[in-house]
Structure formats: structure tokens, C-alpha cells
C-alpha angles and dihedrals in degrees: 000000000000091000088056092050091050093050091047090051095049090050090050091051093049090047092050095047092050092058098038116099128198111239146164088232121119117244091254094054130081119241109233097171130355137156145145115267108184108311093334135072128236113203141173108206125192134189118253090245097052107149134142091282105027145043136037141257121207129188112221130186132183138049134314106281090012112065106176098190134025118177126218097022091210124055100250130155109277095235088075097055109018131066127197126218137177134208118196125211134179101272097002147012148199134255117201140175121215129198136167126225130173093339098313127105121221127199123192109195146179125184135179132187141150106314097347142078130180132182135171149097128287126201119208138178123190091349093306120116111236101176139003116203110199119205114243092200139022108298095191132051128219090286091065111197094342093124090053095044091057090068092059093223110191116259112237134214088225108223091197092044119210127252110196111225 
């Protein structure tokens, strides 16, 4: 019986660790998106009460104990600062969230197709790509973008377009 308990405990730990994602979100926040990009972390953190009319989402970038960027600085509803776009592909697609900060555009994206998946953050200025931060690990859980969808962020006809890296 104790051997069974040990095996079950190990399996539960392995299962938990495969679903746990490192993030810059607080314990009382929902992780909408989070992954390692290089030696840093890119996270979209949402309040636990996020809905069409309440709550907030913040993009955070940096390391634990040393967040380099938080956007927006205040905790406002995401529909006022984020825009949502979709790219359709044969057998898949990409959802992305775009925001602008200090003259730069940031695009947080997740795409999936037949035999491929890509997630990351792109930094642009004046329509030119300056940096592409590719996720080293899965940025979304099995609920996909469910957290972000709950905010009913308006879909945009993106004038700059978005070409996934």
C-alpha cells in the first residue's frame, strides 16, 4: 500500500509540474500567457474577476524580483489598451494581442497549425520588427486564451498587419 501511495504521489507531482508555468503574475491573478524568452519571462497577468465589464490585464516582462516593464502601469480594463487580432491558416491560426507603449508596438501571439506551434512576443516600431522573442516553453495552458476572451477585447482590422515569425 505504501508503494502504491509513493507511485501515485510521484505521478501527481509530474502531472502538476508539466502544467505549471513560470510567470510574473501574483498568486491572486490568472495567468493568461506566460513563457520564458531567453533568460527572462513574458507574462499576461489578469485579475481573478476579469470579465467584459470588470478586471484588468497587465503585460509584464523581466525576471522574478526585477520586472523591467509593466503595461499598463495602472490596472485598467484591457479593452481600453489591448487589441485582439486573428490570422487564419489552412488547418490552424494565430490569435494575438497588440498594445502600444512609448512609441513601440508589442504583439503577444500564439499560433497552431498542422505539425507546428509558435508563441512569443514581437516588438515593432513604425511597422518594422525590431525584436522577436520566441517562447522556450508553452505559453498557454489547455484553456488556451480563455482568460483573455472573457474580457471581450475588440477584434481589430490591424492596419499594420501581423506576420508571425
